[in-house]
N, C-alpha and C positions, 0 to 999 in steps of 0.2 A: 271441341265437339267431334263426333263422328256420326256414321249413319245410323248406329244402333239407338234404338229408342231410349230416351232418358231414364235413367234409373234400373235399365233392364240389361242383363248380360248379353252380349253377342253370341254367346256360347253356352248352351244348358243342355243337360241329358235329362229326359222325362223318366218317370217310374218304369216304363215299359222298356227302356233302353234306347228309344229314339233319340237321336242328336239334333237339336235345331240351331241352326247359324244364320247371323246377319254379317254381311261383310262390312267391317267398320269403315271402308273407304268406298264403298260402292252400293250398300244397302241390299246387294243380293241376298235373297233367302234360300237356303239350303238345308235340306233334311238327309239325316243318314238313319235308316232303319235296321233294325236288329237282323243279323243272319246274312248279310249280304258282303260282309268286309273280307271273306276269305275265299271269294272266287278268283281264280287266276288272272293276273292283270298283264301278262304278256301276249302280245299279239299271236293270232293263230295265223301260222305259215303254211304255204305248200310245202311238199317234199322238199329237202334241201337238193339243189342242183350240183352235180359233179362239174368243176372246173377245169376246161382244157387248158394245155400249155398256152402261156401268155394271157388268157382271158381275164385274169384278174386286175389287169391294168386298162381294161377297155370294156368294162361292164355297162357304163354309162357315159354321157357325154362331159361329165366333170372328172373322168379318169385321165391319167396321165398320158395314156397314149392317143388321146382324142382333144389336145388342146385347141385345135383349130375349128372345133364345134361350139367354142364360146368367144366371146367379144374379145378385142385387143386388151391385153392385161395392162391394169394400172400400177402393179406391182406384185412382186413374189418373194418369198422367204426360201432361201437355199442353203443347204450343207448343214453341218452339226451346230454351226454358229447361228445359223438362222440370218445370214446376210441378206439384206434387202436390195433386190434388183427392181427397177422402175422403168415402165414402159417398154419391154422388151420386143423388139421387132419380130415379126412373123418368122423370119428366117432363122432366128435364134431361139425359137420357143422349146426346142428340143434338145439344146445343147446343155441345159442344165435340168435337174428334176425338182419342181416346186414342193416344199413341204406344206406350205400354204400359199394361195394365191388369189388376188382381188381382181375383178374384172366387172364391167356392167351386165346387169341381165338383159339378156337378149330381148324377154317381154316384160317391159317394166311395168310396175303399177302406177307410177307417175311419170309420163314420158318425157323425154326431151321436148317433143312438140308441146306438151303441156305449158312447161316453163315458158318457152318461145311465145305462144299465142296468147297465153293469160297474163304474162308478167313482162313480156318484151325483152326476156333474157337474151344475150348473145355471148357466145363462148368467148373467153379471153383469148389474147393472142397466143400463150402458151399451149392451149388446146387445140387451135387451128393449126399452128406449126406441127403439133404431134400428128394430126390427122393427115396433113399434107406429107409428112415424112413417112408415115406408114404407107401411104399409097406410093410413095416414091420407089418402092421396090416391088419386084415381081410377086413375091410371096404375099405380101401385104394386100396388093390389089387384089389378087386372086381370094385371100380371106374375106375381105370386105365385099367382093361381089358374091360370095357364096352366102354370106350372112343377111345380105340385102335381099336376096331372092329368097330365102327361109322366111324373112319378115314380110316380104311382098305377098307371098303365098298365104301367109297367115291373115293379112290384114286388107288385102286388095289394094293397097295403096304403094304405088312406086316412088322411089326416090332416085335421084342420080346418085353415082357413086362417091361423089364428093359430099352430097348432103348425108347419105348413110354413114360415111365415115365419121363425119363431125359427131352425128348423134350417137354412134356407137361407142366412141371414145369419151365423150362429154356428159353422158348420163348421169342422173342423180339418184339411181337405184344400182347398188353394188351388191356383189356376191362374193363371200370369202370362202373357199373351198379348201379342205384338207387333202392331203395326198392320198391316202388309201381309202378305198372303198372297202375292201376286206382286209383282214389282217394279213400281214407278210406270212407266206407260206401257206395261206388258206387252201383247202382243197374242195369246199363247197361254198355256195353263194351266200349263204346264211350266216358266215363268220364275219359279221359286219364290224366296222370301226365306228362306234358311237363317241361322244364327248369322254365318256367314263372309261372306255378302252385306252384312250390317249394317256401317256404317262403325265404325271403333274407338270413337268418341264414342258413337254410338248403343248398341254392345254395352257399354261401361262404364256407361251409364244402366239397360240391361235387367239388368246383372249387379248392380249396386248395389241397384237395387229388389228384387232376389232376396234379397240380404243383409239388408236391413232388413225384408222380410216373413217370412224365417226367424226372425229375432230376435223380431218380433211375434208370429207363431203360436206359438212356444214359450212365449211369456209369457201368451199366451191361454188356453193349455190346461195347468192346473197338473198333471195326471196324465200328461202325456207325459214320456218320458224322452230322447226323440230326434225330430228331425223330418228324415225323408228328403228330399232335393233332388235331382230328376232332370230329364233333358230326353229324350225320345223323339223322333227325327227320322224320319220316313217310316214307312209301314206295316210293313216287315220289323222295324223296331226298336220297334214296340209302340205307334206313333201312331195315334190315332184320326182326326185330320185333317192334310193337309199344310200345315200353318198352324204358325208357330214359337211354342212355348211351353214353359213350364217347369212342373213341378208341386211342391208342398211336402205332405207328409204326416206329420202328428203320429202317433207311435206309443208304445205304453206298454211297449217294451222296446228295447234296444239292436240287437237281432238277432245272430245267431251269428258273423258275421264281425267285428263289433266286439269281442264277447266273446273271441274267439279272439286277436286282436290285442292286447287287454289282457293276456292270459295270457302272450303273448309278451314283452310289455314288462315284465311283472313280473321278467323275468331279464335285460332288457337294455333299458333306458331310451333308449338310441340306436338302437334297432331300424330305424328308417327311414332313418338315415344309413347304418349298416353294411349292411343287407339291399338297399336300394334305390339311394341316391346313390352310395355306393362301388361298388357293382356296375356302374352305369351308367358310371362313369368307367374302372373296370378294363377293361370290354367295349367302350368307345368307343360308349356309347348315348344321349349327351347331345346333344339336339336343338336347343334354344334356351334363352335366358335373358334376363332383364332385371334390374333392381336389386333387384326384390322376389320373384321367383319364377323356377322352373327347370322344364324339360320334358324328359322320358326317354321312350325306346322303351321300353314296358313288357314284363316278363319274365313267362312264365307265365300269360297270359291266353288264353281259350278264341278270342278274337278279336283281330286287331291292334289295339293300345291304347297311347295316349300317357298319361303321367301326369305332371300338372303339380302341383308342390309349392310351397306357400308358403313363403318363407325368414324368414318373421317370428317373433318369440317368442311371439305371440299363437297361440291354438289354434283358438277359434271363429271362424268368419267374422266375426260383428259385433263382434268386439273388436280387428279389424284397422283400422289407419288407412285413410282415403280413398286415399292413395297404394298402400298394400299390396293394398287391394281392386283398384285399378286395374291394379296389376302383374300380378295373377293374371287378371283381365278380358282383358288385352292378349294374354297368351300363349293363352289358351284361344280368342280369337277368331281369333289368327293360325292356330292348327291346325284350326280350322273351315274357315277360308278355304282352308288347302292340302289339307283333305279334299275339299271341292267340294260342291257344291249337291246332286247325284243319288246320294250315297252315304249309306245308312242308318247313322244314329249313335245310341248312348247315350251322353249325358253324366251322370256319376254325381258327386255331392259326398260327401267322406268328412270327418270332422273328430271332434274329442274330444267325446263326450257331455258336457252340465255337469256330471254327477255322477261321471265317471270318476276313479279315483285317479292315473293315470299320463298325463303329456303326450302329445298325439298331433298331428302337423301337420295343417293344411287342406291337402287335396289333391284334385284333380279328376282323374277318369279319362275320357278319350274313346275310346269303342270303334267300331270300324268292324263293323257287322253284315252283313258280306258272305258269310256261309255259315250253313248250318244244321246244327247236330249231328245225327248219325242213328245207325244201328244199331251201327257200329263203336264210336262215342264212348259209347253207352249200355251196351254190354256190357263194354268195358275201362276205362272213365273214363280214357282217355287222348284227348285232343282234337287233331284236326287243324286247326291254323292255317296257313292258306296263304300267309302273309306273316311271315318272321321278323323279330326285333327289328332286325337290321343293315339288312334291306332296307327295314324301315319308316322307319328313322332316314335312309336315304340318300335316299328318295322325299321324306320331310319337308324335309329340308334344302335339296335343289334347289327345291322348291316355294315354300318360304319365302323363298329368295333372289331369285325370279322376282317374287313378290308385293311384296317390298320395293322391286324397282325400279320397279313400277307404282304405288308409293304406297298399296297396298291394305291394309297392316297399320300398326300403330303404330310411330313411332319408338323407338329405344333398346332395340331387340331385338337380342341377338347370337345369331346363327346357327352351329350345329355348331362347327367349330374356332375360332371367335372367342370361344367362351365361355371364361371365366377359371377357374383354380382354385377362387377363392372362390365362383363361381356355384354350386357344389353343396354348399356347407356349409349344412346345415339348422339353425335356430337354435330349434326349437320346445320344446326340453328345455333352454336356458340359463337 
């Protein structure tokens, strides 16, 4: 079963052209009215600002000239082989350039204090030793003191240097940041590096680093039931900086959406095959596929949205093989490239919580945040989405075909009608 009414399609087009949708997994009601689909979707920007000498590497706190403005690093990937370095001391932060780096969020959604006070969590000896070692050198002490002062100014709560160090290195809300704010050789500040600007190999390293970090963060916080993984790109999508980054947040509950899907799964273990994949085939919404994943134009989303499903038997991201992770990465990267640099987006990861009783596939939803819900939506709980799933699919197929000719996306991606019947078979419940 799904949230669509029995016997009624969750996606219909009325005689006047209005498209009505019901989210199969959410019950969200969405309308697309004729004549709104061709409005520009890129964010309106101020006039580009010329970049001075050296400015491209210090535009924000995530840039490589400003490593000391973020918390102590848990790990970084360096060099052409993306070698991983762990717990780099403050005195050595500038000895290498990180292609991708992982560190705790300075202003956590779920704080270290939350886990300590509500769950009695205490950091393991290895993290206590890391905090002690970090403070053992002058550069590390200065770094911790500066960050503690920033947090005190924001919260009004003071901590000792030792307490601050332990919380800063042992938090459960991590950020993974890419090296470039703007493209190499950029002359203006609007030449941004989004996920789609990365090469397929760069994106695969970024993606794989996130999967490994998800596993590590889940294991480091024993009271967490789930780790939320997401990427906000550009201010309208919730990003603080126009610098590519993902976030991972450990939480002590699944959240209502996962709980709702588990209830649906109790009555239909093949929920995602029936409600999502089969619907996409029936309505002509398959966008692209490769040998390990498939992408659909999503139904019933408040914003135009792509859904990328793993076709693996594994449910948790870190249980996938390297080839299966790369398959997901390649499709997500291709859709980011088709979206474009100046379109605000959210990338949301969904997967089975480790303690859940029913199988669930790993899927990633990519949303175009190109409109703001207002009074109509608030009063009716009917959301107006300016681009219907058929139009979204048509745009993506055309853009992906162009990108393939340009060599800008990974090889092995089948686009639109090239997709095979077996591409839409999900194996998560096998």
